[in-house]
All heavy atoms as atom14 arrays in JSON, in Angstrom:
{
  "sequence": "MLSALYSLITGIGVGLLFAALKFPIPAPNHINGVLGILGIFLGYWIIGYFRKG",
  "atom14_mask": [
    [1, 1, 1, 1, 1, 1, 1, 1, 0, 0, 0, 0, 0, 0],
    [1, 1, 1, 1, 1, 1, 1, 1, 0, 0, 0, 0, 0, 0],
    [1, 1, 1, 1, 1, 1, 0, 0, 0, 0, 0, 0, 0, 0],
    [1, 1, 1, 1, 1, 0, 0, 0, 0, 0, 0, 0, 0, 0],
    [1, 1, 1, 1, 1, 1, 1, 1, 0, 0, 0, 0, 0, 0],
    [1, 1, 1, 1, 1, 1, 1, 1, 1, 1, 1, 1, 0, 0],
    [1, 1, 1, 1, 1, 1, 0, 0, 0, 0, 0, 0, 0, 0],
    [1, 1, 1, 1, 1, 1, 1, 1, 0, 0, 0, 0, 0, 0],
    [1, 1, 1, 1, 1, 1, 1, 1, 0, 0, 0, 0, 0, 0],
    [1, 1, 1, 1, 1, 1, 1, 0, 0, 0, 0, 0, 0, 0],
    [1, 1, 1, 1, 0, 0, 0, 0, 0, 0, 0, 0, 0, 0],
    [1, 1, 1, 1, 1, 1, 1, 1, 0, 0, 0, 0, 0, 0],
    [1, 1, 1, 1, 0, 0, 0, 0, 0, 0, 0, 0, 0, 0],
    [1, 1, 1, 1, 1, 1, 1, 0, 0, 0, 0, 0, 0, 0],
    [1, 1, 1, 1, 0, 0, 0, 0, 0, 0, 0, 0, 0, 0],
    [1, 1, 1, 1, 1, 1, 1, 1, 0, 0, 0, 0, 0, 0],
    [1, 1, 1, 1, 1, 1, 1, 1, 0, 0, 0, 0, 0, 0],
    [1, 1, 1, 1, 1, 1, 1, 1, 1, 1, 1, 0, 0, 0],
    [1, 1, 1, 1, 1, 0, 0, 0, 0, 0, 0, 0, 0, 0],
    [1, 1, 1, 1, 1, 0, 0, 0, 0, 0, 0, 0, 0, 0],
    [1, 1, 1, 1, 1, 1, 1, 1, 0, 0, 0, 0, 0, 0],
    [1, 1, 1, 1, 1, 1, 1, 1, 1, 0, 0, 0, 0, 0],
    [1, 1, 1, 1, 1, 1, 1, 1, 1, 1, 1, 0, 0, 0],
    [1, 1, 1, 1, 1, 1, 1, 0, 0, 0, 0, 0, 0, 0],
    [1, 1, 1, 1, 1, 1, 1, 1, 0, 0, 0, 0, 0, 0],
    [1, 1, 1, 1, 1, 1, 1, 0, 0, 0, 0, 0, 0, 0],
    [1, 1, 1, 1, 1, 0, 0, 0, 0, 0, 0, 0, 0, 0],
    [1, 1, 1, 1, 1, 1, 1, 0, 0, 0, 0, 0, 0, 0],
    [1, 1, 1, 1, 1, 1, 1, 1, 0, 0, 0, 0, 0, 0],
    [1, 1, 1, 1, 1, 1, 1, 1, 1, 1, 0, 0, 0, 0],
    [1, 1, 1, 1, 1, 1, 1, 1, 0, 0, 0, 0, 0, 0],
    [1, 1, 1, 1, 1, 1, 1, 1, 0, 0, 0, 0, 0, 0],
    [1, 1, 1, 1, 0, 0, 0, 0, 0, 0, 0, 0, 0, 0],
    [1, 1, 1, 1, 1, 1, 1, 0, 0, 0, 0, 0, 0, 0],
    [1, 1, 1, 1, 1, 1, 1, 1, 0, 0, 0, 0, 0, 0],
    [1, 1, 1, 1, 0, 0, 0, 0, 0, 0, 0, 0, 0, 0],
    [1, 1, 1, 1, 1, 1, 1, 1, 0, 0, 0, 0, 0, 0],
    [1, 1, 1, 1, 1, 1, 1, 1, 0, 0, 0, 0, 0, 0],
    [1, 1, 1, 1, 0, 0, 0, 0, 0, 0, 0, 0, 0, 0],
    [1, 1, 1, 1, 1, 1, 1, 1, 0, 0, 0, 0, 0, 0],
    [1, 1, 1, 1, 1, 1, 1, 1, 1, 1, 1, 0, 0, 0],
    [1, 1, 1, 1, 1, 1, 1, 1, 0, 0, 0, 0, 0, 0],
    [1, 1, 1, 1, 0, 0, 0, 0, 0, 0, 0, 0, 0, 0],
    [1, 1, 1, 1, 1, 1, 1, 1, 1, 1, 1, 1, 0, 0],
    [1, 1, 1, 1, 1, 1, 1, 1, 1, 1, 1, 1, 1, 1],
    [1, 1, 1, 1, 1, 1, 1, 1, 0, 0, 0, 0, 0, 0],
    [1, 1, 1, 1, 1, 1, 1, 1, 0, 0, 0, 0, 0, 0],
    [1, 1, 1, 1, 0, 0, 0, 0, 0, 0, 0, 0, 0, 0],
    [1, 1, 1, 1, 1, 1, 1, 1, 1, 1, 1, 1, 0, 0],
    [1, 1, 1, 1, 1, 1, 1, 1, 1, 1, 1, 0, 0, 0],
    [1, 1, 1, 1, 1, 1, 1, 1, 1, 1, 1, 0, 0, 0],
    [1, 1, 1, 1, 1, 1, 1, 1, 1, 0, 0, 0, 0, 0],
    [1, 1, 1, 1, 0, 0, 0, 0, 0, 0, 0, 0, 0, 0]
  ],
  "atom14_positions": [
    [[67.82, 116.13, 100.69], [67.84, 115.78, 99.26], [68.51, 117.04, 98.52], [69.2, 116.73, 97.55], [66.4, 115.6, 98.66], [66.32, 115.26, 97.31], [66.97, 113.59, 97.11], [66.78, 113.45, 95.34], [0.0, 0.0, 0.0], [0.0, 0.0, 0.0], [0.0, 0.0, 0.0], [0.0, 0.0, 0.0], [0.0, 0.0, 0.0], [0.0, 0.0, 0.0]],
    [[68.21, 118.18, 98.94], [68.84, 119.28, 98.37], [70.43, 119.28, 98.48], [71.14, 119.62, 97.42], [68.29, 120.63, 98.84], [68.57, 121.92, 98.1], [68.15, 121.74, 96.63], [68.03, 123.08, 98.78], [0.0, 0.0, 0.0], [0.0, 0.0, 0.0], [0.0, 0.0, 0.0], [0.0, 0.0, 0.0], [0.0, 0.0, 0.0], [0.0, 0.0, 0.0]],
    [[70.9, 118.75, 99.58], [72.34, 118.77, 99.75], [72.97, 117.65, 98.79], [74.09, 117.96, 98.33], [72.75, 118.37, 101.18], [72.23, 117.13, 101.56], [0.0, 0.0, 0.0], [0.0, 0.0, 0.0], [0.0, 0.0, 0.0], [0.0, 0.0, 0.0], [0.0, 0.0, 0.0], [0.0, 0.0, 0.0], [0.0, 0.0, 0.0], [0.0, 0.0, 0.0]],
    [[72.28, 116.68, 98.46], [72.74, 115.64, 97.56], [72.88, 116.31, 96.09], [73.76, 115.95, 95.35], [71.79, 114.48, 97.52], [0.0, 0.0, 0.0], [0.0, 0.0, 0.0], [0.0, 0.0, 0.0], [0.0, 0.0, 0.0], [0.0, 0.0, 0.0], [0.0, 0.0, 0.0], [0.0, 0.0, 0.0], [0.0, 0.0, 0.0], [0.0, 0.0, 0.0]],
    [[71.91, 117.1, 95.79], [71.94, 117.85, 94.54], [73.21, 118.76, 94.43], [73.81, 118.93, 93.43], [70.6, 118.66, 94.26], [70.58, 119.31, 92.86], [70.7, 118.28, 91.67], [69.2, 120.12, 92.87], [0.0, 0.0, 0.0], [0.0, 0.0, 0.0], [0.0, 0.0, 0.0], [0.0, 0.0, 0.0], [0.0, 0.0, 0.0], [0.0, 0.0, 0.0]],
    [[73.39, 119.48, 95.54], [74.52, 120.4, 95.66], [75.88, 119.63, 95.49], [76.73, 120.09, 94.86], [74.46, 121.14, 96.91], [73.44, 122.31, 97.01], [72.89, 122.61, 98.29], [72.91, 122.88, 95.82], [71.97, 123.57, 98.38], [71.93, 123.84, 95.92], [71.47, 124.15, 97.26], [70.49, 125.16, 97.3], [0.0, 0.0, 0.0], [0.0, 0.0, 0.0]],
    [[75.93, 118.43, 96.11], [77.08, 117.66, 96.04], [77.35, 117.18, 94.61], [78.51, 117.2, 94.17], [76.98, 116.36, 96.93], [76.93, 116.82, 98.23], [0.0, 0.0, 0.0], [0.0, 0.0, 0.0], [0.0, 0.0, 0.0], [0.0, 0.0, 0.0], [0.0, 0.0, 0.0], [0.0, 0.0, 0.0], [0.0, 0.0, 0.0], [0.0, 0.0, 0.0]],
    [[76.27, 116.87, 93.93], [76.4, 116.32, 92.56], [76.89, 117.5, 91.66], [77.8, 117.29, 90.85], [75.14, 115.74, 92.04], [75.03, 115.31, 90.58], [76.04, 114.15, 90.37], [73.66, 114.93, 90.14], [0.0, 0.0, 0.0], [0.0, 0.0, 0.0], [0.0, 0.0, 0.0], [0.0, 0.0, 0.0], [0.0, 0.0, 0.0], [0.0, 0.0, 0.0]],
    [[76.27, 118.54, 91.78], [76.71, 119.71, 91.0], [78.13, 120.16, 91.24], [78.94, 120.48, 90.36], [75.7, 120.93, 91.23], [74.32, 120.65, 90.67], [76.28, 122.31, 90.64], [73.23, 121.62, 91.12], [0.0, 0.0, 0.0], [0.0, 0.0, 0.0], [0.0, 0.0, 0.0], [0.0, 0.0, 0.0], [0.0, 0.0, 0.0], [0.0, 0.0, 0.0]],
    [[78.47, 120.28, 92.5], [79.9, 120.49, 92.91], [80.85, 119.5, 92.29], [81.87, 119.87, 91.71], [80.1, 120.42, 94.41], [79.16, 121.57, 94.99], [81.46, 120.89, 94.83], [0.0, 0.0, 0.0], [0.0, 0.0, 0.0], [0.0, 0.0, 0.0], [0.0, 0.0, 0.0], [0.0, 0.0, 0.0], [0.0, 0.0, 0.0], [0.0, 0.0, 0.0]],
    [[80.44, 118.23, 92.39], [81.3, 117.14, 91.79], [81.47, 117.28, 90.3], [82.66, 117.07, 89.8], [0.0, 0.0, 0.0], [0.0, 0.0, 0.0], [0.0, 0.0, 0.0], [0.0, 0.0, 0.0], [0.0, 0.0, 0.0], [0.0, 0.0, 0.0], [0.0, 0.0, 0.0], [0.0, 0.0, 0.0], [0.0, 0.0, 0.0], [0.0, 0.0, 0.0]],
    [[80.42, 117.58, 89.6], [80.59, 117.84, 88.17], [81.31, 118.99, 87.87], [82.24, 118.94, 86.97], [79.11, 117.97, 87.59], [78.26, 116.71, 87.62], [79.17, 118.57, 86.18], [76.85, 116.85, 87.19], [0.0, 0.0, 0.0], [0.0, 0.0, 0.0], [0.0, 0.0, 0.0], [0.0, 0.0, 0.0], [0.0, 0.0, 0.0], [0.0, 0.0, 0.0]],
    [[81.31, 120.07, 88.7], [82.11, 121.27, 88.47], [83.6, 120.9, 88.73], [84.34, 121.29, 87.88], [0.0, 0.0, 0.0], [0.0, 0.0, 0.0], [0.0, 0.0, 0.0], [0.0, 0.0, 0.0], [0.0, 0.0, 0.0], [0.0, 0.0, 0.0], [0.0, 0.0, 0.0], [0.0, 0.0, 0.0], [0.0, 0.0, 0.0], [0.0, 0.0, 0.0]],
    [[83.95, 120.24, 89.77], [85.26, 119.82, 89.9], [85.78, 118.89, 88.83], [87.01, 119.07, 88.38], [85.43, 119.06, 91.34], [86.74, 118.47, 91.52], [85.2, 120.11, 92.49], [0.0, 0.0, 0.0], [0.0, 0.0, 0.0], [0.0, 0.0, 0.0], [0.0, 0.0, 0.0], [0.0, 0.0, 0.0], [0.0, 0.0, 0.0], [0.0, 0.0, 0.0]],
    [[84.98, 118.01, 88.44], [85.35, 117.17, 87.32], [85.74, 117.95, 86.01], [86.63, 117.61, 85.35], [0.0, 0.0, 0.0], [0.0, 0.0, 0.0], [0.0, 0.0, 0.0], [0.0, 0.0, 0.0], [0.0, 0.0, 0.0], [0.0, 0.0, 0.0], [0.0, 0.0, 0.0], [0.0, 0.0, 0.0], [0.0, 0.0, 0.0], [0.0, 0.0, 0.0]],
    [[84.83, 118.86, 85.68], [84.96, 119.7, 84.57], [86.31, 120.5, 84.67], [87.12, 120.67, 83.74], [83.81, 120.63, 84.49], [82.52, 120.03, 83.92], [81.38, 120.98, 84.05], [82.63, 119.46, 82.51], [0.0, 0.0, 0.0], [0.0, 0.0, 0.0], [0.0, 0.0, 0.0], [0.0, 0.0, 0.0], [0.0, 0.0, 0.0], [0.0, 0.0, 0.0]],
    [[86.55, 121.07, 85.83], [87.74, 121.86, 86.15], [88.98, 121.02, 85.92], [89.99, 121.4, 85.37], [87.67, 122.48, 87.48], [88.97, 123.38, 87.95], [88.97, 124.57, 87.07], [88.86, 123.71, 89.35], [0.0, 0.0, 0.0], [0.0, 0.0, 0.0], [0.0, 0.0, 0.0], [0.0, 0.0, 0.0], [0.0, 0.0, 0.0], [0.0, 0.0, 0.0]],
    [[88.97, 119.78, 86.54], [90.08, 119.0, 86.41], [90.46, 118.53, 84.97], [91.49, 118.45, 84.62], [90.04, 117.72, 87.33], [90.56, 117.96, 88.63], [89.95, 118.84, 89.58], [91.54, 117.23, 89.11], [90.42, 119.12, 90.84], [92.1, 117.5, 90.46], [91.49, 118.32, 91.3], [0.0, 0.0, 0.0], [0.0, 0.0, 0.0], [0.0, 0.0, 0.0]],
    [[89.36, 118.3, 84.28], [89.42, 117.95, 82.87], [90.07, 119.12, 82.08], [90.88, 118.83, 81.12], [88.1, 117.37, 82.31], [0.0, 0.0, 0.0], [0.0, 0.0, 0.0], [0.0, 0.0, 0.0], [0.0, 0.0, 0.0], [0.0, 0.0, 0.0], [0.0, 0.0, 0.0], [0.0, 0.0, 0.0], [0.0, 0.0, 0.0], [0.0, 0.0, 0.0]],
    [[89.48, 120.26, 82.2], [89.95, 121.46, 81.53], [91.46, 121.75, 81.81], [92.2, 122.13, 80.94], [89.17, 122.7, 81.89], [0.0, 0.0, 0.0], [0.0, 0.0, 0.0], [0.0, 0.0, 0.0], [0.0, 0.0, 0.0], [0.0, 0.0, 0.0], [0.0, 0.0, 0.0], [0.0, 0.0, 0.0], [0.0, 0.0, 0.0], [0.0, 0.0, 0.0]],
    [[91.91, 121.52, 83.02], [93.28, 121.79, 83.43], [94.22, 120.53, 83.11], [95.48, 120.62, 83.39], [93.34, 122.15, 84.82], [92.69, 123.4, 85.23], [92.74, 123.68, 86.74], [93.24, 124.62, 84.57], [0.0, 0.0, 0.0], [0.0, 0.0, 0.0], [0.0, 0.0, 0.0], [0.0, 0.0, 0.0], [0.0, 0.0, 0.0], [0.0, 0.0, 0.0]],
    [[93.56, 119.49, 82.67], [94.3, 118.23, 82.28], [95.06, 117.64, 83.51], [96.1, 117.11, 83.37], [95.26, 118.46, 81.12], [94.54, 118.85, 79.85], [95.55, 119.0, 78.64], [94.73, 119.32, 77.43], [95.57, 119.6, 76.29], [0.0, 0.0, 0.0], [0.0, 0.0, 0.0], [0.0, 0.0, 0.0], [0.0, 0.0, 0.0], [0.0, 0.0, 0.0]],
    [[94.35, 117.7, 84.63], [94.85, 117.04, 85.88], [94.26, 115.69, 85.86], [93.2, 115.32, 85.33], [94.34, 117.85, 87.18], [95.06, 119.15, 87.24], [94.42, 120.17, 88.09], [96.23, 119.42, 86.74], [95.06, 121.31, 88.36], [96.93, 120.63, 87.02], [96.32, 121.53, 87.8], [0.0, 0.0, 0.0], [0.0, 0.0, 0.0], [0.0, 0.0, 0.0]],
    [[94.91, 114.71, 86.57], [94.31, 113.42, 86.8], [93.05, 113.51, 87.7], [92.88, 114.39, 88.58], [95.39, 112.69, 87.45], [96.25, 113.62, 88.08], [96.26, 114.91, 87.27], [0.0, 0.0, 0.0], [0.0, 0.0, 0.0], [0.0, 0.0, 0.0], [0.0, 0.0, 0.0], [0.0, 0.0, 0.0], [0.0, 0.0, 0.0], [0.0, 0.0, 0.0]],
    [[92.16, 112.62, 87.32], [90.87, 112.68, 88.08], [91.06, 112.43, 89.56], [91.84, 111.57, 89.95], [89.94, 111.64, 87.39], [88.45, 111.8, 87.9], [90.31, 110.21, 87.6], [87.5, 111.02, 87.2], [0.0, 0.0, 0.0], [0.0, 0.0, 0.0], [0.0, 0.0, 0.0], [0.0, 0.0, 0.0], [0.0, 0.0, 0.0], [0.0, 0.0, 0.0]],
    [[90.39, 113.18, 90.39], [90.68, 113.03, 91.85], [89.68, 112.03, 92.5], [89.17, 112.2, 93.6], [90.34, 114.51, 92.38], [89.16, 114.91, 91.41], [89.6, 114.38, 90.11], [0.0, 0.0, 0.0], [0.0, 0.0, 0.0], [0.0, 0.0, 0.0], [0.0, 0.0, 0.0], [0.0, 0.0, 0.0], [0.0, 0.0, 0.0], [0.0, 0.0, 0.0]],
    [[89.39, 110.99, 91.74], [88.52, 109.98, 92.15], [88.86, 108.65, 91.47], [89.63, 108.72, 90.5], [87.05, 110.28, 91.87], [0.0, 0.0, 0.0], [0.0, 0.0, 0.0], [0.0, 0.0, 0.0], [0.0, 0.0, 0.0], [0.0, 0.0, 0.0], [0.0, 0.0, 0.0], [0.0, 0.0, 0.0], [0.0, 0.0, 0.0], [0.0, 0.0, 0.0]],
    [[88.39, 107.49, 91.98], [88.73, 106.22, 91.29], [88.16, 106.25, 89.83], [87.14, 106.78, 89.51], [87.85, 105.25, 92.02], [87.58, 105.74, 93.29], [87.53, 107.27, 93.17], [0.0, 0.0, 0.0], [0.0, 0.0, 0.0], [0.0, 0.0, 0.0], [0.0, 0.0, 0.0], [0.0, 0.0, 0.0], [0.0, 0.0, 0.0], [0.0, 0.0, 0.0]],
    [[89.07, 105.92, 88.89], [88.69, 106.09, 87.52], [88.18, 104.7, 86.9], [88.11, 104.6, 85.73], [89.86, 106.57, 86.68], [91.1, 105.81, 86.76], [91.1, 104.83, 87.62], [92.18, 106.14, 86.11], [0.0, 0.0, 0.0], [0.0, 0.0, 0.0], [0.0, 0.0, 0.0], [0.0, 0.0, 0.0], [0.0, 0.0, 0.0], [0.0, 0.0, 0.0]],
    [[87.94, 103.77, 87.8], [87.44, 102.53, 87.33], [86.2, 102.2, 88.09], [86.03, 102.62, 89.27], [88.42, 101.33, 87.39], [89.57, 101.57, 86.67], [89.59, 101.42, 85.3], [90.85, 101.89, 86.96], [90.73, 101.51, 84.81], [91.64, 101.95, 85.77], [0.0, 0.0, 0.0], [0.0, 0.0, 0.0], [0.0, 0.0, 0.0], [0.0, 0.0, 0.0]],
    [[85.28, 101.4, 87.62], [83.94, 101.03, 88.31], [84.34, 100.26, 89.54], [83.6, 100.4, 90.6], [83.06, 100.24, 87.46], [81.69, 100.16, 88.07], [83.57, 98.9, 87.03], [80.96, 101.48, 88.15], [0.0, 0.0, 0.0], [0.0, 0.0, 0.0], [0.0, 0.0, 0.0], [0.0, 0.0, 0.0], [0.0, 0.0, 0.0], [0.0, 0.0, 0.0]],
    [[85.45, 99.56, 89.65], [85.8, 98.75, 90.86], [86.04, 99.74, 91.93], [85.74, 99.51, 93.06], [86.97, 97.91, 90.5], [86.65, 96.78, 89.54], [85.63, 96.49, 89.29], [87.77, 96.3, 88.9], [0.0, 0.0, 0.0], [0.0, 0.0, 0.0], [0.0, 0.0, 0.0], [0.0, 0.0, 0.0], [0.0, 0.0, 0.0], [0.0, 0.0, 0.0]],
    [[86.76, 100.87, 91.7], [87.02, 101.87, 92.72], [85.81, 102.5, 93.32], [85.6, 102.66, 94.47], [0.0, 0.0, 0.0], [0.0, 0.0, 0.0], [0.0, 0.0, 0.0], [0.0, 0.0, 0.0], [0.0, 0.0, 0.0], [0.0, 0.0, 0.0], [0.0, 0.0, 0.0], [0.0, 0.0, 0.0], [0.0, 0.0, 0.0], [0.0, 0.0, 0.0]],
    [[84.79, 102.78, 92.29], [83.55, 103.41, 92.72], [82.8, 102.42, 93.65], [82.17, 102.77, 94.65], [82.85, 103.83, 91.49], [81.47, 104.26, 91.85], [83.56, 104.9, 90.84], [0.0, 0.0, 0.0], [0.0, 0.0, 0.0], [0.0, 0.0, 0.0], [0.0, 0.0, 0.0], [0.0, 0.0, 0.0], [0.0, 0.0, 0.0], [0.0, 0.0, 0.0]],
    [[82.67, 101.11, 93.19], [82.0, 100.22, 93.95], [82.58, 99.98, 95.32], [81.89, 99.67, 96.28], [82.01, 98.9, 93.17], [81.04, 98.89, 91.91], [81.15, 97.55, 91.19], [79.65, 99.27, 92.31], [0.0, 0.0, 0.0], [0.0, 0.0, 0.0], [0.0, 0.0, 0.0], [0.0, 0.0, 0.0], [0.0, 0.0, 0.0], [0.0, 0.0, 0.0]],
    [[83.92, 100.05, 95.45], [84.61, 99.9, 96.72], [84.13, 100.97, 97.66], [83.95, 100.78, 98.8], [0.0, 0.0, 0.0], [0.0, 0.0, 0.0], [0.0, 0.0, 0.0], [0.0, 0.0, 0.0], [0.0, 0.0, 0.0], [0.0, 0.0, 0.0], [0.0, 0.0, 0.0], [0.0, 0.0, 0.0], [0.0, 0.0, 0.0], [0.0, 0.0, 0.0]],
    [[84.13, 102.25, 97.18], [83.69, 103.36, 97.99], [82.27, 103.2, 98.39], [81.83, 103.44, 99.5], [83.86, 104.66, 97.26], [85.42, 104.94, 97.09], [83.12, 105.82, 97.93], [85.69, 106.12, 96.13], [0.0, 0.0, 0.0], [0.0, 0.0, 0.0], [0.0, 0.0, 0.0], [0.0, 0.0, 0.0], [0.0, 0.0, 0.0], [0.0, 0.0, 0.0]],
    [[81.37, 102.72, 97.45], [79.97, 102.46, 97.73], [79.91, 101.37, 98.79], [79.1, 101.51, 99.89], [79.18, 101.92, 96.52], [77.77, 101.61, 96.66], [77.01, 102.81, 97.16], [77.16, 101.14, 95.37], [0.0, 0.0, 0.0], [0.0, 0.0, 0.0], [0.0, 0.0, 0.0], [0.0, 0.0, 0.0], [0.0, 0.0, 0.0], [0.0, 0.0, 0.0]],
    [[80.73, 100.31, 98.72], [80.67, 99.26, 99.73], [81.04, 99.77, 101.13], [80.58, 99.36, 102.13], [0.0, 0.0, 0.0], [0.0, 0.0, 0.0], [0.0, 0.0, 0.0], [0.0, 0.0, 0.0], [0.0, 0.0, 0.0], [0.0, 0.0, 0.0], [0.0, 0.0, 0.0], [0.0, 0.0, 0.0], [0.0, 0.0, 0.0], [0.0, 0.0, 0.0]],
    [[82.08, 100.63, 101.25], [82.49, 101.19, 102.44], [81.28, 101.98, 103.12], [81.02, 101.78, 104.29], [83.69, 102.06, 102.31], [84.85, 101.3, 101.92], [83.93, 102.93, 103.59], [86.14, 102.06, 101.6], [0.0, 0.0, 0.0], [0.0, 0.0, 0.0], [0.0, 0.0, 0.0], [0.0, 0.0, 0.0], [0.0, 0.0, 0.0], [0.0, 0.0, 0.0]],
    [[80.7, 102.81, 102.31], [79.49, 103.49, 102.72], [78.34, 102.61, 103.19], [77.85, 102.89, 104.28], [79.04, 104.52, 101.63], [77.72, 105.11, 101.96], [77.61, 106.29, 102.91], [76.51, 104.72, 101.54], [76.5, 106.91, 103.19], [75.29, 105.27, 101.83], [75.36, 106.37, 102.76], [0.0, 0.0, 0.0], [0.0, 0.0, 0.0], [0.0, 0.0, 0.0]],
    [[78.11, 101.66, 102.44], [77.03, 100.75, 102.82], [77.3, 99.91, 104.07], [76.44, 99.79, 104.96], [76.61, 99.72, 101.66], [76.0, 100.4, 100.45], [75.81, 99.36, 99.4], [74.59, 100.97, 100.84], [0.0, 0.0, 0.0], [0.0, 0.0, 0.0], [0.0, 0.0, 0.0], [0.0, 0.0, 0.0], [0.0, 0.0, 0.0], [0.0, 0.0, 0.0]],
    [[78.65, 99.54, 104.3], [78.92, 98.82, 105.47], [78.78, 99.73, 106.68], [78.32, 99.3, 107.74], [0.0, 0.0, 0.0], [0.0, 0.0, 0.0], [0.0, 0.0, 0.0], [0.0, 0.0, 0.0], [0.0, 0.0, 0.0], [0.0, 0.0, 0.0], [0.0, 0.0, 0.0], [0.0, 0.0, 0.0], [0.0, 0.0, 0.0], [0.0, 0.0, 0.0]],
    [[79.23, 100.99, 106.53], [79.11, 101.93, 107.64], [77.65, 102.13, 107.97], [77.23, 102.23, 109.17], [79.81, 103.26, 107.21], [80.02, 104.2, 108.36], [81.06, 104.13, 109.24], [79.12, 105.25, 108.49], [81.15, 105.03, 110.26], [79.2, 106.17, 109.46], [80.25, 106.07, 110.36], [80.41, 107.0, 111.34], [0.0, 0.0, 0.0], [0.0, 0.0, 0.0]],
    [[76.76, 102.25, 106.95], [75.4, 102.52, 107.14], [74.74, 101.32, 107.86], [73.95, 101.52, 108.72], [74.78, 102.84, 105.76], [73.38, 103.14, 105.93], [72.73, 104.38, 106.28], [72.22, 102.27, 105.65], [71.37, 104.17, 106.21], [71.04, 102.9, 105.92], [72.09, 100.88, 105.2], [69.82, 102.43, 105.68], [70.96, 100.31, 105.15], [69.8, 101.1, 105.4]],
    [[75.04, 100.12, 107.38], [74.36, 98.93, 107.97], [74.76, 98.84, 109.51], [73.9, 98.59, 110.27], [74.89, 97.7, 107.23], [74.28, 97.71, 105.84], [74.55, 96.37, 107.96], [74.85, 96.66, 104.97], [0.0, 0.0, 0.0], [0.0, 0.0, 0.0], [0.0, 0.0, 0.0], [0.0, 0.0, 0.0], [0.0, 0.0, 0.0], [0.0, 0.0, 0.0]],
    [[76.09, 99.08, 109.88], [76.41, 98.92, 111.34], [75.62, 100.09, 112.09], [75.19, 99.8, 113.19], [77.88, 99.14, 111.53], [78.64, 97.88, 110.84], [78.32, 99.4, 112.93], [78.43, 96.69, 111.57], [0.0, 0.0, 0.0], [0.0, 0.0, 0.0], [0.0, 0.0, 0.0], [0.0, 0.0, 0.0], [0.0, 0.0, 0.0], [0.0, 0.0, 0.0]],
    [[75.63, 101.27, 111.58], [74.82, 102.31, 112.12], [73.38, 101.93, 112.41], [72.76, 102.32, 113.4], [0.0, 0.0, 0.0], [0.0, 0.0, 0.0], [0.0, 0.0, 0.0], [0.0, 0.0, 0.0], [0.0, 0.0, 0.0], [0.0, 0.0, 0.0], [0.0, 0.0, 0.0], [0.0, 0.0, 0.0], [0.0, 0.0, 0.0], [0.0, 0.0, 0.0]],
    [[72.82, 101.35, 111.45], [71.4, 100.87, 111.47], [71.18, 99.97, 112.64], [70.18, 100.0, 113.46], [71.03, 100.33, 110.11], [69.54, 99.76, 110.19], [68.44, 100.58, 109.96], [69.28, 98.42, 110.28], [67.17, 100.15, 110.04], [67.93, 97.89, 110.32], [66.84, 98.79, 110.21], [65.6, 98.34, 110.15], [0.0, 0.0, 0.0], [0.0, 0.0, 0.0]],
    [[72.04, 98.96, 112.72], [71.9, 97.92, 113.8], [72.22, 98.41, 115.17], [71.75, 97.9, 116.23], [72.62, 96.64, 113.46], [72.0, 95.86, 112.33], [72.62, 95.74, 111.08], [70.81, 95.18, 112.61], [71.97, 94.98, 110.13], [70.22, 94.47, 111.59], [70.81, 94.38, 110.37], [0.0, 0.0, 0.0], [0.0, 0.0, 0.0], [0.0, 0.0, 0.0]],
    [[73.12, 99.41, 115.23], [73.35, 100.01, 116.58], [72.23, 100.87, 117.13], [72.12, 100.78, 118.39], [74.69, 100.88, 116.47], [76.03, 100.15, 116.4], [77.09, 101.09, 116.53], [78.29, 100.27, 116.52], [79.42, 100.8, 116.17], [79.6, 102.15, 115.98], [80.62, 100.07, 116.31], [0.0, 0.0, 0.0], [0.0, 0.0, 0.0], [0.0, 0.0, 0.0]],
    [[71.45, 101.36, 116.26], [70.25, 102.14, 116.75], [69.19, 101.25, 117.22], [68.44, 101.66, 118.07], [69.7, 102.98, 115.61], [70.61, 104.13, 115.21], [69.99, 105.01, 114.11], [70.96, 106.1, 113.65], [70.43, 106.75, 112.57], [0.0, 0.0, 0.0], [0.0, 0.0, 0.0], [0.0, 0.0, 0.0], [0.0, 0.0, 0.0], [0.0, 0.0, 0.0]],
    [[69.03, 100.06, 116.65], [68.09, 99.09, 116.91], [67.89, 98.66, 118.32], [66.9, 98.67, 118.91], [0.0, 0.0, 0.0], [0.0, 0.0, 0.0], [0.0, 0.0, 0.0], [0.0, 0.0, 0.0], [0.0, 0.0, 0.0], [0.0, 0.0, 0.0], [0.0, 0.0, 0.0], [0.0, 0.0, 0.0], [0.0, 0.0, 0.0], [0.0, 0.0, 0.0]]
  ]
}
């Protein structure tokens, strides 16, 4: 759980840095892109779950 918090803090820091330097965001800038990444993660997790079973 602590590593998830570190990841979130690092992501916020990178986002702030990119915004301050006026660089384009290094991630999907629409909810569809974010949901696509979430879908890839969930698909990978589901297959892993059934392979262990």
